[in-house]
C-alpha positions as CSV (number, residue, x, y, z in Angstrom):
1,M,19.4,6.8,0.7
2,R,19.7,6.6,4.5
3,T,19.4,9.9,6.4
4,A,20.0,8.5,9.8
5,D,21.4,5.4,11.5
6,P,19.0,2.4,11.3
7,V,16.8,1.7,14.4
8,R,16.5,-1.8,15.6
9,S,12.9,-3.0,16.0
10,T,11.3,-6.3,16.9
11,V,8.6,-7.4,14.5
12,Y,6.7,-10.7,14.8
13,L,6.1,-12.3,11.4
14,A,3.9,-15.3,10.6
15,P,6.2,-18.3,9.9
16,E,5.3,-18.5,6.3
17,L,6.0,-14.8,5.7
18,H,9.3,-15.1,7.4
19,E,10.2,-18.0,5.2
20,A,9.1,-16.2,2.1
21,L,11.1,-13.1,3.1
22,R,14.2,-15.2,3.9
23,L,14.0,-16.9,0.5
24,K,13.4,-13.6,-1.3
25,A,16.4,-12.0,0.4
26,A,18.6,-15.0,-0.5
27,H,17.4,-15.1,-4.1
28,S,17.8,-11.3,-4.6
29,R,21.0,-11.1,-2.6
30,R,19.5,-8.3,-0.5
31,S,19.0,-8.2,3.3
32,M,15.7,-8.9,4.8
33,S,15.8,-5.4,6.4
34,D,16.2,-3.8,2.9
35,I,13.2,-5.7,1.6
36,V,11.0,-4.9,4.6
37,N,12.0,-1.2,4.5
38,E,11.2,-1.0,0.8
39,A,7.8,-2.6,1.3
40,L,7.0,-0.3,4.2
41,R,8.0,2.8,2.2
42,Q,5.8,1.7,-0.7
43,A,2.8,1.0,1.6
44,L,3.2,4.3,3.3
45,R,3.5,6.1,-0.1
46,E,0.3,4.5,-1.3
47,D,-1.5,5.5,1.9
48,E,-0.2,9.1,1.4
49,E,-1.5,9.1,-2.2
50,D,-4.9,7.7,-1.1
51,L,-5.2,10.4,1.6
52,A,-4.3,13.1,-0.8
53,A,-7.0,11.8,-3.3
54,V,-9.6,11.8,-0.5
55,R,-8.7,15.4,0.4
56,R,-8.9,16.5,-3.2
57,R,-12.3,15.0,-3.6
58,A,-13.7,16.0,-0.1
59,K,-16.0,18.6,-1.6
60,E,-17.5,16.5,-4.3
61,K,-21.1,15.8,-4.2
62,A,-21.9,12.3,-2.8
63,L,-23.5,9.9,-5.2
64,S,-25.9,7.2,-3.9
65,Y,-25.5,3.6,-4.9
66,E,-28.8,3.7,-6.8
67,D,-27.8,6.9,-8.7
68,F,-24.5,5.3,-9.5
69,L,-26.2,2.2,-10.9
70,A,-28.6,4.4,-12.9
71,K,-25.6,6.3,-14.4
72,L,-23.8,3.1,-15.4
73,K,-27.0,1.9,-17.1
74,A,-27.5,5.2,-18.8
75,D,-24.1,5.3,-20.3
76,G,-24.3,1.6,-21.4
77,T,-21.7,0.2,-18.9
78,L,-24.4,-2.1,-17.4
């Protein structure tokens, strides 16, 4: 699902991450670039979902830690 030509970028990986990535690429018969691109897309998607949740809940009343503990005790969770 490429919409544009890939852009070359230099990324410095810890040696153990590079080795794990290299092995995963070989095992899955995929390129290291494909695996990294997929992981970045997933991480950015999760960030987007988190930010959307924060925006949806921005007007909620804040609950103190003490009140939260009291609520957990009252409903039998604690």
